DOBADO-567867 format. One record per residue (C-alpha): residue number from 1; residue in one letter; x, y, z. Coordinates in steps of 0.001 Angstrom, whole numbers, plus 500000, padded with zeros to 6 digits. Example, Ala and Ser with C-alpha at 12.3 -4.5 7.8 and 13.67 -1.06 7.14 Angstrom:
% residues 2
nr / rest / px / py / pz
1 / A / 512300 / 495500 / 507800
2 / S / 513670 / 498940 / 507140
This chain:
% residues 262
nr / rest / px / py / pz
1 / M / 576198 / 416425 / 479458
2 / A / 573615 / 418575 / 481228
3 / E / 569970 / 417624 / 480791
4 / T / 567940 / 420141 / 478890
5 / R / 564375 / 420766 / 480096
6 / T / 561744 / 422399 / 478017
7 / R / 558475 / 424042 / 479289
8 / A / 555361 / 422897 / 477638
9 / P / 553432 / 425711 / 476022
10 / A / 550465 / 426966 / 477948
11 / G / 547412 / 425179 / 476810
12 / P / 543799 / 426181 / 477051
13 / G / 543732 / 425493 / 480782
14 / G / 547015 / 427172 / 481579
15 / P / 547330 / 430119 / 483880
16 / G / 547738 / 432588 / 481058
17 / S / 544727 / 431433 / 479065
18 / P / 541522 / 433410 / 479011
19 / G / 539584 / 430685 / 480715
20 / S / 541989 / 430160 / 483550
21 / P / 541041 / 431210 / 487114
22 / G / 543661 / 433958 / 487120
23 / S / 542308 / 435610 / 484003
24 / T / 538760 / 435574 / 485448
25 / V / 539868 / 437371 / 488601
26 / T / 541749 / 439964 / 486552
27 / A / 538760 / 440740 / 484321
28 / S / 536452 / 441062 / 487320
29 / S / 538861 / 443432 / 489003
30 / Q / 539059 / 445537 / 485886
31 / R / 535284 / 445775 / 485695
32 / R / 535043 / 446814 / 489347
33 / F / 537781 / 449360 / 488828
34 / A / 535984 / 450726 / 485770
35 / R / 532718 / 450970 / 487707
36 / R / 534467 / 452799 / 490545
37 / Q / 536069 / 455171 / 488090
38 / W / 532689 / 455827 / 486423
39 / S / 531016 / 456327 / 489778
40 / R / 533605 / 458918 / 490742
41 / R / 533279 / 460656 / 487379
42 / W / 529447 / 460596 / 487606
43 / L / 529577 / 462014 / 491110
44 / R / 531561 / 464964 / 489819
45 / L / 529445 / 465201 / 486696
46 / R / 526222 / 465097 / 488705
47 / Y / 527088 / 468318 / 490513
48 / V / 527821 / 469955 / 487185
49 / V / 524518 / 468737 / 485719
50 / V / 522576 / 469949 / 488763
51 / A / 524313 / 473344 / 488615
52 / V / 523602 / 473693 / 484891
53 / L / 519949 / 472711 / 485355
54 / G / 519599 / 475122 / 488290
55 / L / 521115 / 477958 / 486271
56 / A / 518845 / 477150 / 483331
57 / L / 515774 / 477166 / 485587
58 / L / 516888 / 480472 / 487089
59 / V / 517324 / 482042 / 483655
60 / V / 513936 / 480745 / 482516
61 / G / 512315 / 481973 / 485734
62 / V / 513812 / 485462 / 485414
63 / W / 512724 / 485646 / 481802
64 / A / 509201 / 484439 / 482598
65 / I / 508742 / 486874 / 485510
66 / W / 510510 / 489979 / 484255
67 / F / 510390 / 489903 / 480473
68 / S / 507747 / 487539 / 479108
69 / S / 504009 / 488045 / 478712
70 / L / 503268 / 484941 / 480777
71 / L / 502839 / 487017 / 483959
72 / A / 501745 / 490282 / 482389
73 / V / 499156 / 492647 / 483872
74 / E / 495662 / 491845 / 482629
75 / Q / 493528 / 493413 / 485350
76 / V / 493612 / 496184 / 487960
77 / E / 491563 / 495439 / 491065
78 / V / 490202 / 498421 / 493016
79 / A / 489004 / 498320 / 496620
80 / G / 487750 / 501000 / 499010
81 / A / 486334 / 503393 / 496413
82 / D / 483027 / 505001 / 497358
83 / V / 482992 / 508628 / 496296
84 / L / 485218 / 507745 / 493363
85 / S / 484258 / 505131 / 490813
86 / E / 486572 / 502168 / 490281
87 / Q / 487227 / 503382 / 486754
88 / E / 488341 / 506796 / 488034
89 / V / 490869 / 505056 / 490274
90 / R / 492073 / 502881 / 487380
91 / D / 492442 / 505915 / 485139
92 / A / 494481 / 507727 / 487783
93 / A / 496619 / 504652 / 488497
94 / S / 497543 / 504289 / 484806
95 / V / 498860 / 500768 / 485315
96 / P / 500425 / 499667 / 481989
97 / V / 498350 / 496623 / 481047
98 / G / 500479 / 494083 / 479214
99 / D / 503675 / 494862 / 481111
100 / P / 505087 / 492130 / 483387
101 / V / 503575 / 492333 / 486879
102 / A / 507042 / 492237 / 488444
103 / R / 508149 / 495379 / 486619
104 / I / 505255 / 497609 / 487667
105 / D / 506480 / 500610 / 489678
106 / L / 504132 / 500346 / 492660
107 / D / 505329 / 503600 / 494250
108 / A / 504615 / 505519 / 491058
109 / V / 501130 / 504023 / 490826
110 / R / 500454 / 504888 / 494472
111 / A / 501632 / 508487 / 493959
112 / R / 499313 / 508924 / 490982
113 / V / 496326 / 507614 / 492913
114 / E / 497086 / 509707 / 495990
115 / A / 497196 / 512784 / 493763
116 / L / 493399 / 512529 / 493611
117 / A / 491953 / 515005 / 496102
118 / V / 489437 / 512475 / 497385
119 / V / 492115 / 509908 / 498249
120 / R / 493667 / 510189 / 501699
121 / S / 496026 / 507248 / 501135
122 / A / 496494 / 504313 / 498773
123 / D / 498097 / 500890 / 499028
124 / V / 499253 / 499224 / 495805
125 / T / 500301 / 495568 / 495667
126 / R / 500941 / 492908 / 493035
127 / A / 498099 / 490413 / 492620
128 / W / 499826 / 487416 / 491072
129 / P / 499743 / 486037 / 488506
130 / D / 498262 / 488768 / 486306
131 / G / 496997 / 491694 / 488330
132 / V / 497645 / 494775 / 490441
133 / R / 495476 / 495643 / 493463
134 / V / 494834 / 499269 / 494396
135 / E / 493205 / 499829 / 497775
136 / V / 492219 / 503405 / 498561
137 / E / 491223 / 505178 / 501740
138 / E / 489016 / 508094 / 500822
139 / R / 488750 / 511299 / 502796
140 / V / 485690 / 511667 / 505009
141 / A / 483964 / 515034 / 505067
142 / V / 483405 / 516531 / 508511
143 / A / 481993 / 519752 / 507127
144 / V / 480974 / 521501 / 503947
145 / V / 482961 / 524621 / 503085
146 / R / 481365 / 527497 / 501245
147 / I / 484040 / 529086 / 499082
148 / G / 482373 / 531867 / 497107
149 / S / 479317 / 530210 / 495612
150 / T / 480769 / 526678 / 495718
151 / L / 480122 / 524058 / 498383
152 / R / 482981 / 521643 / 498922
153 / G / 483595 / 518827 / 501380
154 / M / 486378 / 519244 / 503929
155 / D / 487966 / 516486 / 506012
156 / A / 489361 / 516675 / 509557
157 / E / 492757 / 517742 / 508183
158 / G / 491242 / 520767 / 506456
159 / V / 491641 / 519295 / 502970
160 / V / 488921 / 520362 / 500547
161 / F / 488239 / 517461 / 498231
162 / R / 484760 / 517225 / 496672
163 / D / 481811 / 519288 / 495481
164 / Y / 478232 / 519361 / 496758
165 / Q / 475181 / 520770 / 495070
166 / E / 473669 / 521572 / 498490
167 / T / 474740 / 521196 / 502105
168 / P / 474086 / 517686 / 503438
169 / T / 471894 / 517873 / 506521
170 / A / 474319 / 515668 / 508467
171 / L / 477284 / 518024 / 507986
172 / P / 477902 / 521478 / 509448
173 / R / 478750 / 524274 / 507051
174 / V / 481965 / 526273 / 507169
175 / D / 481995 / 529723 / 505590
176 / A / 485483 / 530735 / 504533
177 / L / 486028 / 534484 / 504480
178 / S / 487903 / 536115 / 501630
179 / G / 491627 / 535319 / 501638
180 / V / 491354 / 532419 / 504078
181 / T / 494426 / 530203 / 504148
182 / S / 494630 / 526418 / 504075
183 / E / 496056 / 526563 / 507608
184 / A / 492986 / 528463 / 508791
185 / L / 490747 / 525883 / 507126
186 / R / 492597 / 523156 / 509001
187 / E / 491886 / 525029 / 512235
188 / G / 488237 / 525268 / 511295
189 / A / 488097 / 521547 / 510547
190 / A / 489675 / 520793 / 513917
191 / V / 486999 / 522879 / 515648
192 / V / 484194 / 521080 / 513818
193 / A / 485686 / 517682 / 514595
194 / A / 485957 / 518575 / 518292
195 / L / 482317 / 519594 / 518715
196 / P / 480215 / 517119 / 520733
197 / E / 477379 / 515626 / 518730
198 / G / 474683 / 517485 / 520663
199 / L / 476470 / 520813 / 520327
200 / A / 477229 / 520287 / 516644
201 / A / 473494 / 519917 / 515984
202 / D / 472961 / 523461 / 517325
203 / V / 475531 / 524974 / 514935
204 / D / 474196 / 526526 / 511737
205 / Y / 477662 / 527216 / 510323
206 / V / 481261 / 527916 / 511293
207 / E / 482906 / 531089 / 510052
208 / V / 486671 / 530960 / 509483
209 / G / 488671 / 534127 / 508976
210 / T / 492172 / 533324 / 510250
211 / V / 493685 / 530572 / 512379
212 / D / 492523 / 532305 / 515562
213 / Q / 489388 / 534011 / 514273
214 / I / 486790 / 531263 / 514209
215 / R / 483138 / 531840 / 515097
216 / L / 480165 / 529519 / 515478
217 / L / 476785 / 530803 / 514349
218 / L / 474042 / 528892 / 516137
219 / R / 470645 / 527986 / 514734
220 / D / 468917 / 530152 / 517348
221 / G / 470763 / 533244 / 516073
222 / R / 473424 / 533461 / 518771
223 / E / 477123 / 533785 / 518029
224 / V / 480051 / 531967 / 519667
225 / V / 483508 / 533522 / 519562
226 / W / 485699 / 530420 / 519498
227 / G / 489147 / 531752 / 518632
228 / S / 491581 / 529028 / 517538
229 / S / 491215 / 525264 / 517750
230 / A / 493336 / 525140 / 520913
231 / D / 491622 / 523771 / 524054
232 / A / 488649 / 522683 / 521939
233 / E / 487324 / 520156 / 524455
234 / Q / 487452 / 522651 / 527332
235 / K / 485789 / 525317 / 525178
236 / A / 483003 / 522877 / 524277
237 / R / 482337 / 522145 / 527983
238 / V / 482313 / 525847 / 528865
239 / L / 480001 / 526628 / 525947
240 / E / 477453 / 524055 / 527091
241 / V / 477217 / 525970 / 530383
242 / L / 477011 / 529383 / 528676
243 / L / 474179 / 528202 / 526466
244 / E / 472011 / 528038 / 529570
245 / Q / 472589 / 531744 / 530197
246 / D / 471333 / 534855 / 528487
247 / G / 473484 / 536608 / 525956
248 / R / 473627 / 536893 / 522181
249 / V / 477410 / 536644 / 521951
250 / L / 479181 / 533887 / 523894
251 / D / 482956 / 534191 / 524038
252 / V / 484936 / 531036 / 524871
253 / S / 488145 / 532033 / 523102
254 / V / 489772 / 532069 / 526561
255 / P / 487933 / 529183 / 528237
256 / A / 489281 / 529986 / 531679
257 / T / 487530 / 533382 / 531572
258 / P / 484480 / 533091 / 529293
259 / T / 482188 / 536069 / 528759
260 / T / 478734 / 536795 / 527409
261 / R / 477245 / 539967 / 526002
262 / S / 474043 / 541060 / 524396
């Protein structure tokens, strides 16, 4: 008869028991596997979290800059104003106080400021966090124009831009004849600007009729037929020579062939 063998049941120290060496290795491997799985999942999740946080910050930033009152206009800074007061520039700029700084239409503000006759140019910038800066370049008068009974300042471009109660002693006077055009005034301004300092001091006033009918009336009573503003420097040199000669009327309209007459 064949011998029957039976296997003793696994006891506490058997290979299948929880405390056996084999079970310890298996549990450790499972923990490492779980940690690796979590690490891989966290790596993927981390990118998602960073992206979500970045998007949230972007949304908050856009809201804060473009729509909230956190960065709203509270002040308008003015620089370069002399003839104008700072308040006159602010009134012309019409910057909407309380609107977000980022949404201010700088070009529109600049156009409104440059519409002032006194302003030659304007530069408008954002002054973070709560302001707008308006820097103006005012026109500089090179002469005073008499238009009817009114005295007005005129710059080198012939733009009339301010009123005077009386002619400043430092500025020559330009008398505009009836019907004078803005182009003729520009020519007159160019003549005044071209006069050497010593010669300008001898001029009582400049009479402008048309673009090529400009005369200088000197303080000693003599008259200079100037013509247009062309060749102004050469005309000024020729006139300095003619002033040493006799003659009540000095004609330098054609500087190559000047003439004098009584």
